[in-house]
C-alpha positions, 0 to 999 in steps of 0.5 A: 233849649240852646241854639244847637238844640233848635237847629235845622234838625236832629240826626238819629244814629242807630248802631249797626247790627255788628255793633249790637251783637258786639255790645249786647253785654256792655254797660251802655244802653240804647239811647238817642242824643241830640246835637247839643249834648253828644255822647262820646262812646268809648274808643273801639275799633268796630265803632268806626265801621258802623253805618249811618242811615239818614232819614229825611225830615217829613211831617207824614208817617207814610213816607218814613221809609229808608233809602236803600243803598245801591248795593242792596238795589243791585242785589235785589234787581237780579232775582234770577241768579238767586233762583238758578244757583240753588237749582244748579247746586241741586243738580250737581249734588244729585249728579255727585250722589249718582256718581258715588253710588255708581262707583261704589257699586263698581268697586263692590263688583270689582272686589267680588270679581277679584275674590272670585279670581283668587279663588279660581287661581287657588283651585286651579293650582290645587288641580294642577298639583293633583294632576302632577302627582297622579300623572308623575309616571307619564310626562306626556300626559302631564304636559298635556294636563298642564297646558290644558290647565293653563289654557283653562285658566286663561279662558277663565280669566277672559270669561270673567272679564266678559261677565264683568263687562256685561254686568257693568254694561247692564248697570250703565244702561240703567243709569244712562236714561236718568243721567240724560234726563238730569242733563237735559233738565239742567240745560233747559233751566239754563236756557230759560233762566231769564223767563222762568214764568214762561218756561214749560218744564221738561216733565210736561213736555215729555208727558205731552209728547208721549200723550200725542204719540200714544193717542195719534198712533193706534199701535203705539201702546203695544209697541211701547210694551214690546220695546219695554219687554225686550229691554227688560229681557236684554238687561236681565240677561246681561245681568244674569250673565255677569253674576252666574256661570251660564252662557249668554243665550241661556241667561237671556232665556232665563230672563225671559222665563222670569219675565213671563212667570215671576215664580221661576226665580225661586230656584236661583242660588246665591245672593247675586243671581237672586237679586237679579232674578227678583228685579227681573220678576218685578219688572215682568209683573209690571209689564204683565199688569200693563199688558192686562190693562191694554188687553182690557182696554182694547176689549172694552173699546171693542164692546163699547164700539159694538154697543154704540153701533160704530162697527162697519156693516159688511153686507150686500144687496141690503135695504138701508133706512136712514132716519127714525120716525113713527113709520119705522115699525110699519116699514120694517114689517112690510120689508120683512113680508116682502123678503119672506119669499127669499128666505129673509133679507137684511135691513140696516137702520142708521139714525142719530140715536143710541144703538141700544135704544133703537134695538130695544124699540124694535124688539117691542114691535109686535110682529114677526120678522120672518127671517129678516135681520135688522141691524142698527147703527148709530150715526148721521146720514149727513156724514159720508164716513157714517154712510160708508159704515153701513155699506151705502154703496152696496145697498140695493135700496136706500130709504130716507125717512122724514123727521117728525116736526116742521115740514120745511126743516124735515125736507131740508134735512132730506135734501142734505142727506141726498147730497151726502148720498150723491157724494159717495165716491164709490157710487150707489148700486141702488136707488134712493126713496125719499119721504117728503112732507111738502109737495113744493120741495119735491122738484128741488130734491129730484133736481139734486138726486137726478135719476137716483131719487124716487120721492113719496110726498106723504102729506099730499098722498094721504090728503088725496087718498082721504078725498077718494075714500070719503067719496067711495066708502071702503076704498081705504081697505082696498088701498091697504091690501094693494099697498101692503105685501100681505096680500096682492101688490103690483109687479112688472115683468117681461114675458116674451111669449106674449109679444104680438098679442093684443092687450085684450087677450093678455088680460085673460092670460094670467090665471093668478094675476090681473094685468093692469098696464104696459111698460112700453119700451119704445116710450123710454119705459113709460108705464101706461095704465089701462091701455086700449084693447087693441094695443099689441105688445112689442119686443121689450114691453113689460106687463104690469100686474096685480099678483100675490108675489112675483113668483106666483103667476105666469101666463097660460093658454087663452081660455074661452070666455064669453064676452056678452054685453052690458045690461045697460049703458049709462053714466051716473049723473053727478049730484052736488055734495056737502063735505065737512073738513074738521081740522086744518092741514098744511096742504089744505089748498091742494085738497080743495083743488082736488075736490073742485075738480072731482065734485059736481057743480053747486057742491059745498065745502065746510071748513070747521077749525079754530084758525081765524077766517082771515088767517085761513084765506091768507094761508090758502092764498100763500099756498097758491089757491085762488078762491074766486076761481073755484068752479064747482064748490063754494067754501063755508067757514065756521070757527070752533073747536072740534072737541067741544060738543057745543061747537059741533052742535052748531053744525048741521052734521046730519046733512053732510055726505062726507066728513073728513076728520083731519090730524090738526096741524097744531098737534100732528107732531104727536101721533097719540095726541092727534089720534086722541083728538080725532077719536074724540071728534068722531065720537062726538059727531056720531053721537050728535048724528044719532040723536038727530037722525031719528027725527030726520028719518021720521020726517023723510021716512028714508031711514030705519034700523033694528038697533035699540034706542038703548044701544049707543053703538047701534045708534052710531052705526045707524048714523054711519049709514047716512054719512061717511066719516074718514078719520086720519089716524097716525098711530096704527094702534088706534086702528083696533079701536075704530075697527071694533066700533065700525062707526068710521071708515078710516085711513092709517096715514103712517101705515099707508105711507110706510107701505108705499115706501116699502113698495117703491124700495122693492121696485122703483117703477111702482112709484110711477103707478102710484103717482098716476093713481093719486094724481088729479088726471089719469086713472084711479080706483073706483068702487062700482055697483054690480048692476053696471055689468050684470043682471040679478041672479046672472051666472058669470065668471070673473073673466066674463065680468072683466071683458064686460068691464072693458066695454066701459074702458075699465079693468076689474081687479076685485069685488066685495060681496054684499055680506062680506066685510072685505073686498077680494083682490085678484080672486082665484078660479077666475073661470068658475061661474057663480051667481052675483047679486046687485048689491055686490060691488066691483073694484075697478081701475078707470079713467078719472071722470 
């Protein structure tokens, strides 16, 4: 190879695209030549314009990219212009198309109007000629006809102008929104041409504005529909005025008839009127479809609101229940019984549940509402707007139910609910009854609610009641009768005619009631249970009684009652007792302190549960109990499971005076599971006792019975005579199982709490009475034997027994005969004498021993 060939490099020449197109049919092929032997093509003019692109020498293939010229870079650096120009051309083309169509329509209308005017002129000329011939003999008449014809022609021309103008205006109104929309779109594209990626299209902006307008304003949809209807009637009327010979008012009326009924256009004559009528009818069908959609949506929303419980409760003096729990059924039953004397009442229930589910659960409750209406609403008691929805400011009583679950969380929610209630601007007409789970939270709730709040600490009340019932069998049934509205309950009322009388005389002044205390006006309305006989009623004092209803009792004239004297004056000596607790409750330390205050010295309290002993002591200490300071009882701890027989057999079950089967803390959230556990424990204990008692009875010769050995229920009944067992029952349905077996005295926890809540809701003053009866100090209910007040076979009236009991500072409120299953509270015919047995017992209110 020569020196030229081995030079610094070779230049490759590619013919330009123009040269390739021009020489595609030439004889020269596509070849590459080196510098040593250049090829000289034929002299052509176009060869001089070909471009030379020089590629730099490189040894890699990755960099073999041609260098673009500055012109090409400039073209590629401005892509926005390439994107804007097509949009501008499209807009111009669309605008030109609309303009052409518009002018074509205008031209057609003008041609049609010119044709009509020519026909009108011809007809007017014919009429004029005929009038001249007919009235040739009467010059004056001819002149009048001629003048009138000319006036008609002039008016016809002006009328045609008006109709053309109306038709032209209607078409302009149709095209103006489209032209404006295209113009705004064009302007927006021009403004945002530099950042097309961030631009929001006009369609999206308009859709967003329309969506905001329709969603924010409640009457936006009907307003839009009304405006569309008016515009359609207006445009249709103008169009009809332009294509018919009717006046404008009639055309507007025709347009309305076409919108209201699409079949009215069938009577139209002519192509123009028919086209306009069809267009109006089509728009009317669209408007009617939109109207049906709006009406359907409004009706659906209303029914959905009613179904979900979002509508407002328009009631006054109703009872409002906030929350949902297992106690609701018993609470509604008690409120229905309380309102029966008034012909029924209204109870509103608001909870965070679906309204249909609440109504379905209430419908499953098997009791008669006795004319009381129950209204359910879905909402949160923590939201003031939801509280106003149930007319909270007009309710005569508001009951806040505790939630099932953790006690602290339930009480915290109750506290927030009280805060929401006190924040109602309209104020509250009634009082608030709050169910709490822990006694320690009572102070905080009362601090927040003030004088509006009455609290019922369910767990504490049931614990104290169980202790009372364990030491006095049969007291549970008496509490059910007094707390419930089915029998007799507490009432407070003022009787001015009794002012100045001593309480001893007031005690026998009500034939259908039993006075129990005085609400002293001079002590800021404080209620004194079991006052002294010498207390004289002052002005403003009210009397607390036990009666069947608030309208069933009234004072009468004083009867003549022989007081007599007690057969013997003695006090039953306290003897040490042995009590067993099966299970663990949250307020165990409170129950232990109550027992220590009421039992005799040397008593024992056995605690049998699966909580480790160290953890028990820690829980009791954290609850405020100092075990070393217990004076009358000593604690005996046993570990075990109360539903396992071999664990129970390790206990001396036949030696206990009372056994309390508690709803264990681990399962108290589930009423069915807790009751199942309590029932299993009860049956196991009674069976173990029944198998052991015959040997004990034979040794001590203190027990016997008529039950056969093959009857397990008889053996359990015999065992129940030796030991009192109190079972804490959460589900009222479990009551039937225990009542049929008669092997346990029982306590219905949820039902008793519901009764207390209903009673306090009806009269908040009763809460002070219940707190004293359940407290460690003050007065309480007792069951006394008859030998304290009478001798065997003695005939006495109930009033005479009441006066004898006053010598012991006791108020007798009822009795239970030896062969009776239930006690009689507030007996009728208190002046009638009858024979009493020493096996009878009396129910009294007396001071705690």
